C-alpha positions in Angstrom: 117.4 124.8 152.1 116.0 127.2 149.4 116.5 126.6 145.7 116.8 130.3 145.1 119.5 132.7 146.3 116.7 135.3 146.7 113.2 136.2 145.6 113.2 139.5 143.8 110.3 141.7 142.8 110.5 142.7 139.1 110.2 146.3 140.1 113.6 146.0 141.8 115.3 144.7 138.6 116.7 146.9 135.8 115.0 146.6 132.4 117.1 147.1 129.2 114.9 147.9 126.2 117.9 147.3 123.9 118.4 143.7 125.1 114.8 143.2 126.2 115.9 141.7 129.5 115.8 142.3 133.2 118.9 142.2 135.4 119.7 142.2 139.1 123.1 142.3 140.7 124.6 139.0 141.8 127.0 138.8 144.8 129.7 137.3 142.5 129.9 140.6 140.7 127.9 139.7 137.6 124.2 140.0 137.1 121.2 137.7 137.1 119.5 137.9 133.7 116.0 137.0 132.4 114.6 138.0 129.1 111.3 139.6 128.5 110.4 136.7 126.2 111.1 134.2 129.0 108.9 136.1 131.4 106.1 136.3 128.9 106.5 132.5 128.5 105.9 132.1 132.2 109.5 131.6 133.3 110.4 133.0 136.7 114.0 131.9 137.3 116.9 134.2 136.5 120.3 132.6 136.5 123.7 134.3 136.9 125.9 133.5 133.9 129.1 133.5 136.1 128.1 131.3 139.0 125.5 128.7 140.1 123.2 131.2 141.9 119.6 131.8 140.6 116.9 134.1 141.8 113.1 133.7 141.6 111.5 136.7 139.9 108.2 137.8 141.4 105.9 139.5 138.9 102.5 139.8 137.4 102.1 139.9 133.6 100.8 143.5 133.8 104.2 144.4 135.4 106.1 143.4 132.2 107.1 145.6 129.4 105.0 145.1 126.3 106.4 143.0 123.6 104.3 143.5 120.5 104.4 141.1 117.7 106.2 143.4 115.3 108.8 144.1 118.0 109.2 140.4 118.4 109.8 139.9 114.7 112.2 142.9 114.6 114.1 141.4 117.6 114.4 138.0 115.9 115.6 139.7 112.7 118.2 141.7 114.5 119.5 138.5 116.2 119.7 136.8 112.7 121.6 139.8 111.2 123.9 140.0 114.2 124.8 136.3 113.9 125.3 136.2 110.2 126.7 139.7 109.5 130.3 139.0 108.8 132.7 139.4 105.9 134.6 136.4 104.5 138.1 137.6 103.6 139.5 135.4 100.8 142.9 137.0 101.0 143.6 135.1 104.3 141.5 132.0 103.6 142.4 128.8 101.7 141.6 129.3 98.0 139.3 126.2 98.1 137.2 128.0 100.7 136.8 131.0 98.5 135.8 128.9 95.5 132.8 127.5 97.3 131.8 130.7 99.1 129.7 133.4 97.5 131.2 136.8 97.2 130.1 139.2 100.0 
């Protein structure tokens, strides 16, 4: 019995520059996903977020999209801003919450 649903060549996967990840269709209707950073770190298993299936990604480092250091820093910064970019609305919050929270 194989541990992997399938072994997939990286050339058969779809690369998203915005998400810096590779995807491949899963039979459940979702997609297997592996990030560029995971691949550069030597990972080769792409899970499906909706089921228990995983694929093994077959690749050589020269097949991967480049991830330059400044792109890596920009990517990390975008994740930080995405996670913390919210507006605290004191009009619907408990007044005690607003007293301890800085103004946006």
